[in-house]
N, CA, C, O and the ligand as a Tripos MOL2 file, in Angstrom:
@<TRIPOS>MOLECULE
protein
  301   299    76     0     0
PROTEIN
NO_CHARGES

@<TRIPOS>ATOM
      1 N           0.0350  -23.1300    8.0020 N.3       1 MET1
      2 CA         -0.2390  -24.1060    6.9420 C.3       1 MET1
      3 C           0.2100  -23.5740    5.5840 C.2       1 MET1
      4 O           0.7560  -24.3270    4.7770 O.2       1 MET1
      5 N          -0.0120  -22.2860    5.3210 N.am      2 ALA2
      6 CA          0.3040  -21.7310    4.0120 C.3       2 ALA2
      7 C           1.7700  -21.9630    3.6580 C.2       2 ALA2
      8 O           2.0950  -22.2840    2.5150 O.2       2 ALA2
      9 N           2.6430  -21.8010    4.6310 N.am      3 ARG3
     10 CA          4.0710  -21.9530    4.3910 C.3       3 ARG3
     11 C           4.4090  -23.4010    4.0110 C.2       3 ARG3
     12 O           5.1680  -23.6590    3.0770 O.2       3 ARG3
     13 N           3.8230  -24.3260    4.7610 N.am      4 LEU4
     14 CA          4.0270  -25.7550    4.5010 C.3       4 LEU4
     15 C           3.4700  -26.1100    3.1200 C.2       4 LEU4
     16 O           4.0720  -26.8700    2.3620 O.2       4 LEU4
     17 N           2.3090  -25.5380    2.8230 N.am      5 LEU5
     18 CA          1.6590  -25.7590    1.5470 C.3       5 LEU5
     19 C           2.5520  -25.2970    0.3910 C.2       5 LEU5
     20 O           2.6960  -25.9900   -0.6160 O.2       5 LEU5
     21 N           3.1380  -24.1280    0.5550 N.am      6 GLN6
     22 CA          3.9990  -23.5920   -0.4950 C.3       6 GLN6
     23 C           5.2430  -24.4530   -0.6640 C.2       6 GLN6
     24 O           5.6810  -24.7030   -1.7870 O.2       6 GLN6
     25 N           5.8120  -24.9050    0.4480 N.am      7 ALA7
     26 CA          6.9810  -25.7820    0.3770 C.3       7 ALA7
     27 C           6.6200  -27.0740   -0.3520 C.2       7 ALA7
     28 O           7.3970  -27.5980   -1.1490 O.2       7 ALA7
     29 N           5.4150  -27.5710   -0.0540 N.am      8 TYR8
     30 CA          4.9380  -28.7890   -0.7150 C.3       8 TYR8
     31 C           4.8080  -28.5820   -2.2250 C.2       8 TYR8
     32 O           5.2740  -29.3980   -3.0210 O.2       8 TYR8
     33 N           4.1590  -27.4620   -2.6060 N.am      9 LEU9
     34 CA          3.9300  -27.2140   -4.0330 C.3       9 LEU9
     35 C           5.2290  -26.9290   -4.7690 C.2       9 LEU9
     36 O           5.3350  -27.1730   -5.9710 O.2       9 LEU9
     37 N           6.2200  -26.4090   -4.0430 N.am     10 ASP10
     38 CA          7.5230  -26.1490   -4.6560 C.3      10 ASP10
     39 C           8.4070  -27.3950   -4.6460 C.2      10 ASP10
     40 O           9.5410  -27.3610   -5.1230 O.2      10 ASP10
     41 N           7.8820  -28.5000   -4.0990 N.am     11 GLY11
     42 CA          8.6230  -29.7450   -4.0570 C.3      11 GLY11
     43 C           9.7790  -29.7450   -3.0700 C.2      11 GLY11
     44 O          10.7850  -30.4280   -3.2660 O.2      11 GLY11
     45 N           9.6150  -28.9510   -1.9860 N.am     12 GLU12
     46 CA         10.7150  -28.8110   -1.0260 C.3      12 GLU12
     47 C          10.5610  -29.7080    0.2020 C.2      12 GLU12
     48 O          11.4190  -29.7080    1.0850 O.2      12 GLU12
     49 N           9.4610  -30.4770    0.2570 N.am     13 LEU13
     50 CA          9.2580  -31.3450    1.4190 C.3      13 LEU13
     51 C           9.8100  -32.7380    1.1530 C.2      13 LEU13
     52 O           9.8720  -33.1930    0.0110 O.2      13 LEU13
     53 N          10.2160  -33.4140    2.2460 N.am     14 ASP14
     54 CA         10.6220  -34.8090    2.0940 C.3      14 ASP14
     55 C           9.3620  -35.6530    1.8620 C.2      14 ASP14
     56 O           8.2410  -35.1870    2.0670 O.2      14 ASP14
     57 N           9.5700  -36.9040    1.4300 N.am     15 ALA15
     58 CA          8.4460  -37.7420    0.9960 C.3      15 ALA15
     59 C           7.3940  -37.9140    2.0940 C.2      15 ALA15
     60 O           6.1960  -37.8730    1.8100 O.2      15 ALA15
     61 N           7.8240  -38.1050    3.3340 N.am     16 GLY16
     62 CA          6.8760  -38.3240    4.4220 C.3      16 GLY16
     63 C           5.9780  -37.1300    4.6480 C.2      16 GLY16
     64 O           4.7590  -37.2740    4.7510 O.2      16 GLY16
     65 N           6.5690  -35.9560    4.7260 N.am     17 ARG17
     66 CA          5.7730  -34.7500    4.9660 C.3      17 ARG17
     67 C           4.9060  -34.4160    3.7530 C.2      17 ARG17
     68 O           3.7680  -33.9700    3.9010 O.2      17 ARG17
     69 N           5.4530  -34.6360    2.5470 N.am     18 ALA18
     70 CA          4.6850  -34.3680    1.3290 C.3      18 ALA18
     71 C           3.4280  -35.2390    1.2980 C.2      18 ALA18
     72 O           2.3590  -34.7880    0.8890 O.2      18 ALA18
     73 N           3.5730  -36.4990    1.7380 N.am     19 ARG19
     74 CA          2.4260  -37.4020    1.7260 C.3      19 ARG19
     75 C           1.3640  -36.9180    2.7200 C.2      19 ARG19
     76 O           0.1690  -36.9690    2.4300 O.2      19 ARG19
     77 N           1.8080  -36.4510    3.8910 N.am     20 ARG20
     78 CA          0.8440  -35.9530    4.8770 C.3      20 ARG20
     79 C           0.0850  -34.7440    4.3420 C.2      20 ARG20
     80 O          -1.1250  -34.6250    4.5360 O.2      20 ARG20
     81 N           0.8070  -33.8420    3.6650 N.am     21 VAL21
     82 CA          0.1510  -32.6640    3.1000 C.3      21 VAL21
     83 C          -0.8410  -33.0960    2.0230 C.2      21 VAL21
     84 O          -1.9560  -32.5790    1.9670 O.2      21 VAL21
     85 N          -0.4460  -34.0370    1.1700 N.am     22 ALA22
     86 CA         -1.3230  -34.4980    0.0900 C.3      22 ALA22
     87 C          -2.6020  -35.0930    0.6620 C.2      22 ALA22
     88 O          -3.6890  -34.8440    0.1410 O.2      22 ALA22
     89 N          -2.4830  -35.8760    1.7290 N.am     23 VAL23
     90 CA         -3.6600  -36.4740    2.3670 C.3      23 VAL23
     91 C          -4.5590  -35.3730    2.9270 C.2      23 VAL23
     92 O          -5.7820  -35.4360    2.7960 O.2      23 VAL23
     93 N          -3.9520  -34.3740    3.5470 N.am     24 HIS24
     94 CA         -4.7150  -33.2660    4.1110 C.3      24 HIS24
     95 C          -5.4530  -32.4960    3.0030 C.2      24 HIS24
     96 O          -6.6140  -32.1230    3.1710 O.2      24 HIS24
     97 N          -4.7870  -32.2690    1.8990 N.am     25 LEU25
     98 CA         -5.3950  -31.5180    0.7930 C.3      25 LEU25
     99 C          -6.6250  -32.2500    0.2520 C.2      25 LEU25
    100 O          -7.5910  -31.6240   -0.1850 O.2      25 LEU25
    101 N          -6.5750  -33.5830    0.2880 N.am     26 ASP26
    102 CA         -7.7060  -34.3730   -0.1940 C.3      26 ASP26
    103 C          -8.9590  -34.0970    0.6180 C.2      26 ASP26
    104 O         -10.0680  -34.0980    0.0840 O.2      26 ASP26
    105 N          -8.7780  -33.8590    1.9170 N.am     27 GLY27
    106 CA         -9.9470  -33.7340    2.7770 C.3      27 GLY27
    107 C         -10.2520  -32.3120    3.2140 C.2      27 GLY27
    108 O         -11.2160  -32.0960    3.9490 O.2      27 GLY27
    109 N          -9.4630  -31.3390    2.7870 N.am     28 CYS28
    110 CA         -9.6180  -29.9810    3.2900 C.3      28 CYS28
    111 C          -9.8870  -29.0080    2.1460 C.2      28 CYS28
    112 O          -8.9970  -28.6880    1.3590 O.2      28 CYS28
    113 N         -11.1180  -28.5510    2.0750 N.am     29 TRP29
    114 CA        -11.5300  -27.6310    1.0020 C.3      29 TRP29
    115 C         -10.6850  -26.3730    1.0210 C.2      29 TRP29
    116 O         -10.2320  -25.9030   -0.0220 O.2      29 TRP29
    117 N         -10.4760  -25.8370    2.1950 N.am     30 ARG30
    118 CA         -9.8060  -24.5600    2.3420 C.3      30 ARG30
    119 C          -8.3590  -24.6290    1.8410 C.2      30 ARG30
    120 O          -7.9120  -23.7660    1.0850 O.2      30 ARG30
    121 N          -7.6450  -25.6530    2.2670 N.am     31 CYS31
    122 CA         -6.2440  -25.7820    1.8490 C.3      31 CYS31
    123 C          -6.1530  -26.1590    0.3660 C.2      31 CYS31
    124 O          -5.2090  -25.7730   -0.3240 O.2      31 CYS31
    125 N          -7.1500  -26.9220   -0.1150 N.am     32 GLY32
    126 CA         -7.1690  -27.2560   -1.5220 C.3      32 GLY32
    127 C          -7.2930  -26.0030   -2.3710 C.2      32 GLY32
    128 O          -6.6470  -25.8670   -3.4110 O.2      32 GLY32
    129 N          -8.1430  -25.0830   -1.9040 N.am     33 LEU33
    130 CA         -8.3300  -23.8210   -2.6120 C.3      33 LEU33
    131 C          -7.0550  -22.9780   -2.5490 C.2      33 LEU33
    132 O          -6.6500  -22.3570   -3.5320 O.2      33 LEU33
    133 N          -6.4430  -22.9750   -1.3800 N.am     34 GLU34
    134 CA         -5.2000  -22.2300   -1.2100 C.3      34 GLU34
    135 C          -4.1180  -22.7660   -2.1520 C.2      34 GLU34
    136 O          -3.3550  -22.0050   -2.7480 O.2      34 GLU34
    137 N          -4.0730  -24.0990   -2.2670 N.am     35 ALA35
    138 CA         -3.0940  -24.7310   -3.1450 C.3      35 ALA35
    139 C          -3.3410  -24.3290   -4.5980 C.2      35 ALA35
    140 O          -2.4010  -24.0320   -5.3360 O.2      35 ALA35
    141 N          -4.6270  -24.3210   -5.0050 N.am     36 SER36
    142 CA         -4.9510  -23.9330   -6.3830 C.3      36 SER36
    143 C          -4.5540  -22.4880   -6.6290 C.2      36 SER36
    144 O          -4.0080  -22.1590   -7.6820 O.2      36 SER36
    145 N          -4.8280  -21.6210   -5.6560 N.am     37 ALA37
    146 CA         -4.5090  -20.2100   -5.8110 C.3      37 ALA37
    147 C          -2.9970  -20.0190   -5.9220 C.2      37 ALA37
    148 O          -2.5250  -19.2210   -6.7330 O.2      37 ALA37
    149 N          -2.2440  -20.7520   -5.1070 N.am     38 TYR38
    150 CA         -0.7930  -20.6240   -5.1400 C.3      38 TYR38
    151 C          -0.2410  -21.1090   -6.4800 C.2      38 TYR38
    152 O           0.6760  -20.5090   -7.0400 O.2      38 TYR38
    153 N          -0.8120  -22.1990   -6.9810 N.am     39 GLU39
    154 CA         -0.4060  -22.6970   -8.2950 C.3      39 GLU39
    155 C          -0.6750  -21.6380   -9.3630 C.2      39 GLU39
    156 O           0.1500  -21.4060  -10.2470 O.2      39 GLU39
    157 N          -1.8610  -20.9930   -9.2660 N.am     40 ALA40
    158 CA         -2.2240  -19.9640  -10.2460 C.3      40 ALA40
    159 C          -1.2340  -18.7980  -10.1890 C.2      40 ALA40
    160 O          -0.8600  -18.2370  -11.2190 O.2      40 ALA40
    161 N          -0.8180  -18.4450   -8.9810 N.am     41 ILE41
    162 CA          0.1540  -17.3570   -8.8230 C.3      41 ILE41
    163 C           1.4750  -17.7420   -9.4850 C.2      41 ILE41
    164 O           2.0830  -16.9450  -10.1990 O.2      41 ILE41
    165 N           1.9050  -18.9750   -9.2340 N.am     42 LYS42
    166 CA          3.1780  -19.4260   -9.8230 C.3      42 LYS42
    167 C           3.1210  -19.3930  -11.3450 C.2      42 LYS42
    168 O           4.0720  -18.9620  -11.9980 O.2      42 LYS42
    169 N           1.9950  -19.8540  -11.9130 N.am     43 VAL43
    170 CA          1.8230  -19.8550  -13.3620 C.3      43 VAL43
    171 C           1.8560  -18.4230  -13.8860 C.2      43 VAL43
    172 O           2.5090  -18.1350  -14.8890 O.2      43 VAL43
    173 N           1.1380  -17.5190  -13.1900 N.am     44 ALA44
    174 CA          1.0890  -16.1240  -13.6250 C.3      44 ALA44
    175 C           2.4880  -15.5050  -13.5910 C.2      44 ALA44
    176 O           2.8770  -14.7880  -14.5130 O.2      44 ALA44
    177 N           3.2310  -15.7840  -12.5360 N.am     45 VAL45
    178 CA          4.5660  -15.2150  -12.4020 C.3      45 VAL45
    179 C           5.4940  -15.7490  -13.4830 C.2      45 VAL45
    180 O           6.2650  -14.9880  -14.0660 O.2      45 VAL45
    181 N           5.4280  -17.0660  -13.7610 N.am     46 SER46
    182 CA          6.3280  -17.6230  -14.7670 C.3      46 SER46
    183 C           5.9210  -17.1630  -16.1610 C.2      46 SER46
    184 O           6.7720  -17.0290  -17.0410 O.2      46 SER46
    185 N           4.6190  -16.9190  -16.3730 N.am     47 ALA47
    186 CA          4.1640  -16.4030  -17.6640 C.3      47 ALA47
    187 C           4.7630  -15.0240  -17.9070 C.2      47 ALA47
    188 O           5.2140  -14.7230  -19.0120 O.2      47 ALA47
    189 N           4.7660  -14.1900  -16.8760 N.am     48 VAL48
    190 CA          5.3490  -12.8540  -17.0010 C.3      48 VAL48
    191 C           6.8440  -12.9740  -17.2700 C.2      48 VAL48
    192 O           7.3880  -12.2560  -18.1090 O.2      48 VAL48
    193 N           7.5060  -13.8830  -16.5560 N.am     49 SER49
    194 CA          8.9470  -14.0430  -16.7150 C.3      49 SER49
    195 C           9.3200  -14.4730  -18.1300 C.2      49 SER49
    196 O          10.2680  -13.9500  -18.7160 O.2      49 SER49
    197 N           8.5540  -15.4450  -18.6820 N.am     50 THR50
    198 CA          8.9130  -15.9520  -20.0070 C.3      50 THR50
    199 C           8.6800  -14.9040  -21.0880 C.2      50 THR50
    200 O           9.2740  -14.9880  -22.1630 O.2      50 THR50
    201 N           7.8260  -13.9180  -20.8210 N.am     51 HIS51
    202 CA          7.6110  -12.8690  -21.7980 C.3      51 HIS51
    203 C           8.6210  -11.7390  -21.6590 C.2      51 HIS51
    204 O           8.5300  -10.7100  -22.3300 O.2      51 HIS51
    205 N           9.5760  -11.9540  -20.7800 N.am     52 GLY52
    206 CA         10.6740  -11.0090  -20.6910 C.3      52 GLY52
    207 C          10.4010   -9.7960  -19.8270 C.2      52 GLY52
    208 O          11.3010   -8.9940  -19.5770 O.2      52 GLY52
    209 N           9.1830   -9.6560  -19.3760 N.am     53 GLY53
    210 CA          8.8730   -8.5110  -18.5300 C.3      53 GLY53
    211 C           9.3470   -8.7370  -17.1030 C.2      53 GLY53
    212 O           9.5230   -9.8760  -16.6710 O.2      53 GLY53
    213 N           9.5510   -7.6610  -16.3860 N.am     54 PRO54
    214 CA          9.9330   -7.8060  -14.9860 C.3      54 PRO54
    215 C           8.7430   -8.3280  -14.1830 C.2      54 PRO54
    216 O           7.6030   -7.9530  -14.4570 O.2      54 PRO54
    217 N           8.9940   -9.1840  -13.2000 N.am     55 VAL55
    218 CA          7.9200   -9.6850  -12.3450 C.3      55 VAL55
    219 C           7.4660   -8.5570  -11.4240 C.2      55 VAL55
    220 O           8.2600   -7.9760  -10.6840 O.2      55 VAL55
    221 N           6.1910   -8.2680  -11.4880 N.am     56 SER56
    222 CA          5.6600   -7.2140  -10.6440 C.3      56 SER56
    223 C           5.3030   -7.7830   -9.2720 C.2      56 SER56
    224 O           4.3710   -8.5740   -9.1330 O.2      56 SER56
    225 N           6.0620   -7.3640   -8.2720 N.am     57 HIS57
    226 CA          5.7800   -7.8600   -6.9250 C.3      57 HIS57
    227 C           4.4240   -7.3610   -6.4350 C.2      57 HIS57
    228 O           3.7590   -8.0040   -5.6230 O.2      57 HIS57
    229 N           4.0400   -6.2110   -6.9480 N.am     58 GLU58
    230 CA          2.7350   -5.6750   -6.5560 C.3      58 GLU58
    231 C           1.6130   -6.5620   -7.0810 C.2      58 GLU58
    232 O           0.6370   -6.8300   -6.3800 O.2      58 GLU58
    233 N           1.7650   -7.0130   -8.3260 N.am     59 ALA59
    234 CA          0.7520   -7.8800   -8.9220 C.3      59 ALA59
    235 C           0.6790   -9.2050   -8.1650 C.2      59 ALA59
    236 O          -0.4110   -9.7280   -7.9340 O.2      59 ALA59
    237 N           1.8260   -9.7440   -7.7820 N.am     60 VAL60
    238 CA          1.8460  -11.0000   -7.0410 C.3      60 VAL60
    239 C           1.1870  -10.8090   -5.6810 C.2      60 VAL60
    240 O           0.4360  -11.6710   -5.2260 O.2      60 VAL60
    241 N           1.4650   -9.6820   -5.0320 N.am     61 ALA61
    242 CA          0.8600   -9.4010   -3.7320 C.3      61 ALA61
    243 C          -0.6570   -9.3060   -3.8620 C.2      61 ALA61
    244 O          -1.3970   -9.7650   -2.9920 O.2      61 ALA61
    245 N          -1.1100   -8.7010   -4.9660 N.am     62 ARG62
    246 CA         -2.5610   -8.5890   -5.1750 C.3      62 ARG62
    247 C          -3.1780   -9.9710   -5.3530 C.2      62 ARG62
    248 O          -4.2540  -10.2440   -4.8210 O.2      62 ARG62
    249 N          -2.5030  -10.8440   -6.0980 N.am     63 LEU63
    250 CA         -3.0030  -12.2010   -6.2910 C.3      63 LEU63
    251 C          -3.0660  -12.9520   -4.9620 C.2      63 LEU63
    252 O          -4.0100  -13.6960   -4.6980 O.2      63 LEU63
    253 N          -2.0360  -12.7410   -4.1260 N.am     64 ARG64
    254 CA         -2.0150  -13.4210   -2.8220 C.3      64 ARG64
    255 C          -3.1700  -12.9350   -1.9570 C.2      64 ARG64
    256 O          -3.8260  -13.7280   -1.2810 O.2      64 ARG64
    257 N          -3.4150  -11.6330   -1.9800 N.am     65 ASP65
    258 CA         -4.5520  -11.0460   -1.2650 C.3      65 ASP65
    259 C          -5.8460  -11.7100   -1.6970 C.2      65 ASP65
    260 O          -6.6810  -12.0980   -0.8810 O.2      65 ASP65
    261 N          -5.9790  -11.8250   -2.9990 N.am     66 PHE66
    262 CA         -7.1590  -12.4320   -3.5840 C.3      66 PHE66
    263 C          -7.3100  -13.8790   -3.0950 C.2      66 PHE66
    264 O          -8.4040  -14.3040   -2.7250 O.2      66 PHE66
    265 N          -6.2210  -14.6140   -3.0980 N.am     67 ALA67
    266 CA         -6.2430  -16.0040   -2.6500 C.3      67 ALA67
    267 C          -6.6340  -16.0850   -1.1760 C.2      67 ALA67
    268 O          -7.3990  -16.9640   -0.7790 O.2      67 ALA67
    269 N          -6.1040  -15.1600   -0.3640 N.am     68 ASP68
    270 CA         -6.4410  -15.1360    1.0590 C.3      68 ASP68
    271 C          -7.9350  -14.9170    1.2530 C.2      68 ASP68
    272 O          -8.5790  -15.5760    2.0690 O.2      68 ASP68
    273 N          -8.4710  -13.9690    0.4760 N.am     69 ARG69
    274 CA         -9.9060  -13.6740    0.6140 C.3      69 ARG69
    275 C         -10.7390  -14.8710    0.1970 C.2      69 ARG69
    276 O         -11.7570  -15.1660    0.8230 O.2      69 ARG69
    277 N         -10.3230  -15.5610   -0.8460 N.am     70 LEU70
    278 CA        -11.0280  -16.7630   -1.2820 C.3      70 LEU70
    279 C         -11.0490  -17.8000   -0.1620 C.2      70 LEU70
    280 O         -12.0840  -18.4010    0.1260 O.2      70 LEU70
    281 N          -9.9070  -17.9940    0.4530 N.am     71 ALA71
    282 CA         -9.7830  -19.0020    1.4970 C.3      71 ALA71
    283 C         -10.6520  -18.6350    2.7010 C.2      71 ALA71
    284 O         -11.1730  -19.5130    3.3890 O.2      71 ALA71
    285 N         -10.8030  -17.3250    2.9490 N.am     72 GLU72
    286 CA        -11.5930  -16.8970    4.1030 C.3      72 GLU72
    287 C         -13.0820  -16.8740    3.8110 C.2      72 GLU72
    288 O         -13.8980  -16.7560    4.7250 O.2      72 GLU72
    289 N         -13.4400  -16.9860    2.5250 N.am     73 ALA73
    290 CA        -14.8460  -16.8890    2.1470 C.3      73 ALA73
    291 C         -15.6350  -18.1020    2.6210 C.2      73 ALA73
    292 O         -16.8530  -18.0240    2.7850 O.2      73 ALA73
    293 N         -14.9580  -19.2130    2.8400 N.am     74 GLN74
    294 CA        -15.6500  -20.4240    3.2850 C.3      74 GLN74
    295 C         -16.0680  -20.2810    4.7460 C.2      74 GLN74
    296 O         -15.2240  -20.0040    5.5980 O.2      74 GLN74
    297 N         -17.3800  -20.4690    5.0600 N.am     75 PRO75
    298 CA        -17.8490  -20.3330    6.4340 C.3      75 PRO75
    299 C         -17.2290  -21.3710    7.3680 C.2      75 PRO75
    300 O         -17.5280  -21.3840    8.5620 O.2      75 PRO75
    301 ZN         -6.4850  -27.5910    5.6840 Zn       76 ZN76
@<TRIPOS>BOND
     1     1     2 1
     2     2     3 1
     3     3     4 2
     4     3     5 am
     5     5     6 1
     6     6     7 1
     7     7     8 2
     8     7     9 am
     9     9    10 1
    10    10    11 1
    11    11    12 2
    12    11    13 am
    13    13    14 1
    14    14    15 1
    15    15    16 2
    16    15    17 am
    17    17    18 1
    18    18    19 1
    19    19    20 2
    20    19    21 am
    21    21    22 1
    22    22    23 1
    23    23    24 2
    24    23    25 am
    25    25    26 1
    26    26    27 1
    27    27    28 2
    28    27    29 am
    29    29    30 1
    30    30    31 1
    31    31    32 2
    32    31    33 am
    33    33    34 1
    34    34    35 1
    35    35    36 2
    36    35    37 am
    37    37    38 1
    38    38    39 1
    39    39    40 2
    40    39    41 am
    41    41    42 1
    42    42    43 1
    43    43    44 2
    44    43    45 am
    45    45    46 1
    46    46    47 1
    47    47    48 2
    48    47    49 am
    49    49    50 1
    50    50    51 1
    51    51    52 2
    52    51    53 am
    53    53    54 1
    54    54    55 1
    55    55    56 2
    56    55    57 am
    57    57    58 1
    58    58    59 1
    59    59    60 2
    60    59    61 am
    61    61    62 1
    62    62    63 1
    63    63    64 2
    64    63    65 am
    65    65    66 1
    66    66    67 1
    67    67    68 2
    68    67    69 am
    69    69    70 1
    70    70    71 1
    71    71    72 2
    72    71    73 am
    73    73    74 1
    74    74    75 1
    75    75    76 2
    76    75    77 am
    77    77    78 1
    78    78    79 1
    79    79    80 2
    80    79    81 am
    81    81    82 1
    82    82    83 1
    83    83    84 2
    84    83    85 am
    85    85    86 1
    86    86    87 1
    87    87    88 2
    88    87    89 am
    89    89    90 1
    90    90    91 1
    91    91    92 2
    92    91    93 am
    93    93    94 1
    94    94    95 1
    95    95    96 2
    96    95    97 am
    97    97    98 1
    98    98    99 1
    99    99   100 2
   100    99   101 am
   101   101   102 1
   102   102   103 1
   103   103   104 2
   104   103   105 am
   105   105   106 1
   106   106   107 1
   107   107   108 2
   108   107   109 am
   109   109   110 1
   110   110   111 1
   111   111   112 2
   112   111   113 am
   113   113   114 1
   114   114   115 1
   115   115   116 2
   116   115   117 am
   117   117   118 1
   118   118   119 1
   119   119   120 2
   120   119   121 am
   121   121   122 1
   122   122   123 1
   123   123   124 2
   124   123   125 am
   125   125   126 1
   126   126   127 1
   127   127   128 2
   128   127   129 am
   129   129   130 1
   130   130   131 1
   131   131   132 2
   132   131   133 am
   133   133   134 1
   134   134   135 1
   135   135   136 2
   136   135   137 am
   137   137   138 1
   138   138   139 1
   139   139   140 2
   140   139   141 am
   141   141   142 1
   142   142   143 1
   143   143   144 2
   144   143   145 am
   145   145   146 1
   146   146   147 1
   147   147   148 2
   148   147   149 am
   149   149   150 1
   150   150   151 1
   151   151   152 2
   152   151   153 am
   153   153   154 1
   154   154   155 1
   155   155   156 2
   156   155   157 am
   157   157   158 1
   158   158   159 1
   159   159   160 2
   160   159   161 am
   161   161   162 1
   162   162   163 1
   163   163   164 2
   164   163   165 am
   165   165   166 1
   166   166   167 1
   167   167   168 2
   168   167   169 am
   169   169   170 1
   170   170   171 1
   171   171   172 2
   172   171   173 am
   173   173   174 1
   174   174   175 1
   175   175   176 2
   176   175   177 am
   177   177   178 1
   178   178   179 1
   179   179   180 2
   180   179   181 am
   181   181   182 1
   182   182   183 1
   183   183   184 2
   184   183   185 am
   185   185   186 1
   186   186   187 1
   187   187   188 2
   188   187   189 am
   189   189   190 1
   190   190   191 1
   191   191   192 2
   192   191   193 am
   193   193   194 1
   194   194   195 1
   195   195   196 2
   196   195   197 am
   197   197   198 1
   198   198   199 1
   199   199   200 2
   200   199   201 am
   201   201   202 1
   202   202   203 1
   203   203   204 2
   204   203   205 am
   205   205   206 1
   206   206   207 1
   207   207   208 2
   208   207   209 am
   209   209   210 1
   210   210   211 1
   211   211   212 2
   212   211   213 am
   213   213   214 1
   214   214   215 1
   215   215   216 2
   216   215   217 am
   217   217   218 1
   218   218   219 1
   219   219   220 2
   220   219   221 am
   221   221   222 1
   222   222   223 1
   223   223   224 2
   224   223   225 am
   225   225   226 1
   226   226   227 1
   227   227   228 2
   228   227   229 am
   229   229   230 1
   230   230   231 1
   231   231   232 2
   232   231   233 am
   233   233   234 1
   234   234   235 1
   235   235   236 2
   236   235   237 am
   237   237   238 1
   238   238   239 1
   239   239   240 2
   240   239   241 am
   241   241   242 1
   242   242   243 1
   243   243   244 2
   244   243   245 am
   245   245   246 1
   246   246   247 1
   247   247   248 2
   248   247   249 am
   249   249   250 1
   250   250   251 1
   251   251   252 2
   252   251   253 am
   253   253   254 1
   254   254   255 1
   255   255   256 2
   256   255   257 am
   257   257   258 1
   258   258   259 1
   259   259   260 2
   260   259   261 am
   261   261   262 1
   262   262   263 1
   263   263   264 2
   264   263   265 am
   265   265   266 1
   266   266   267 1
   267   267   268 2
   268   267   269 am
   269   269   270 1
   270   270   271 1
   271   271   272 2
   272   271   273 am
   273   273   274 1
   274   274   275 1
   275   275   276 2
   276   275   277 am
   277   277   278 1
   278   278   279 1
   279   279   280 2
   280   279   281 am
   281   281   282 1
   282   282   283 1
   283   283   284 2
   284   283   285 am
   285   285   286 1
   286   286   287 1
   287   287   288 2
   288   287   289 am
   289   289   290 1
   290   290   291 1
   291   291   292 2
   292   291   293 am
   293   293   294 1
   294   294   295 1
   295   295   296 2
   296   295   297 am
   297   297   298 1
   298   298   299 1
   299   299   300 2
@<TRIPOS>SUBSTRUCTURE
     1 MET1         2 RESIDUE 1 A MET
     2 ALA2         6 RESIDUE 1 A ALA
     3 ARG3        10 RESIDUE 1 A ARG
     4 LEU4        14 RESIDUE 1 A LEU
     5 LEU5        18 RESIDUE 1 A LEU
     6 GLN6        22 RESIDUE 1 A GLN
     7 ALA7        26 RESIDUE 1 A ALA
     8 TYR8        30 RESIDUE 1 A TYR
     9 LEU9        34 RESIDUE 1 A LEU
    10 ASP10       38 RESIDUE 1 A ASP
    11 GLY11       42 RESIDUE 1 A GLY
    12 GLU12       46 RESIDUE 1 A GLU
    13 LEU13       50 RESIDUE 1 A LEU
    14 ASP14       54 RESIDUE 1 A ASP
    15 ALA15       58 RESIDUE 1 A ALA
    16 GLY16       62 RESIDUE 1 A GLY
    17 ARG17       66 RESIDUE 1 A ARG
    18 ALA18       70 RESIDUE 1 A ALA
    19 ARG19       74 RESIDUE 1 A ARG
    20 ARG20       78 RESIDUE 1 A ARG
    21 VAL21       82 RESIDUE 1 A VAL
    22 ALA22       86 RESIDUE 1 A ALA
    23 VAL23       90 RESIDUE 1 A VAL
    24 HIS24       94 RESIDUE 1 A HIS
    25 LEU25       98 RESIDUE 1 A LEU
    26 ASP26      102 RESIDUE 1 A ASP
    27 GLY27      106 RESIDUE 1 A GLY
    28 CYS28      110 RESIDUE 1 A CYS
    29 TRP29      114 RESIDUE 1 A TRP
    30 ARG30      118 RESIDUE 1 A ARG
    31 CYS31      122 RESIDUE 1 A CYS
    32 GLY32      126 RESIDUE 1 A GLY
    33 LEU33      130 RESIDUE 1 A LEU
    34 GLU34      134 RESIDUE 1 A GLU
    35 ALA35      138 RESIDUE 1 A ALA
    36 SER36      142 RESIDUE 1 A SER
    37 ALA37      146 RESIDUE 1 A ALA
    38 TYR38      150 RESIDUE 1 A TYR
    39 GLU39      154 RESIDUE 1 A GLU
    40 ALA40      158 RESIDUE 1 A ALA
    41 ILE41      162 RESIDUE 1 A ILE
    42 LYS42      166 RESIDUE 1 A LYS
    43 VAL43      170 RESIDUE 1 A VAL
    44 ALA44      174 RESIDUE 1 A ALA
    45 VAL45      178 RESIDUE 1 A VAL
    46 SER46      182 RESIDUE 1 A SER
    47 ALA47      186 RESIDUE 1 A ALA
    48 VAL48      190 RESIDUE 1 A VAL
    49 SER49      194 RESIDUE 1 A SER
    50 THR50      198 RESIDUE 1 A THR
    51 HIS51      202 RESIDUE 1 A HIS
    52 GLY52      206 RESIDUE 1 A GLY
    53 GLY53      210 RESIDUE 1 A GLY
    54 PRO54      214 RESIDUE 1 A PRO
    55 VAL55      218 RESIDUE 1 A VAL
    56 SER56      222 RESIDUE 1 A SER
    57 HIS57      226 RESIDUE 1 A HIS
    58 GLU58      230 RESIDUE 1 A GLU
    59 ALA59      234 RESIDUE 1 A ALA
    60 VAL60      238 RESIDUE 1 A VAL
    61 ALA61      242 RESIDUE 1 A ALA
    62 ARG62      246 RESIDUE 1 A ARG
    63 LEU63      250 RESIDUE 1 A LEU
    64 ARG64      254 RESIDUE 1 A ARG
    65 ASP65      258 RESIDUE 1 A ASP
    66 PHE66      262 RESIDUE 1 A PHE
    67 ALA67      266 RESIDUE 1 A ALA
    68 ASP68      270 RESIDUE 1 A ASP
    69 ARG69      274 RESIDUE 1 A ARG
    70 LEU70      278 RESIDUE 1 A LEU
    71 ALA71      282 RESIDUE 1 A ALA
    72 GLU72      286 RESIDUE 1 A GLU
    73 ALA73      290 RESIDUE 1 A ALA
    74 GLN74      294 RESIDUE 1 A GLN
    75 PRO75      298 RESIDUE 1 A PRO
    76 ZN76       301 GROUP 0 **** ****
């Protein structure tokens, strides 16, 4: 799901698949949280880029770890 979710958030899905993902996100707490976390990662990465600094892959990996743990926290 994470891969499909990322493709969706990056606007890489066709309209039919994008609509299915959007419907799923409406009803799925876990994927909704994952989507928010991925958006936050993208914002953080682009913020670093616009400030001219190199994107730290380690920092991005840490954020992804954090997002994974958040998603797993739901019983
Ligand atoms: Zn889901």
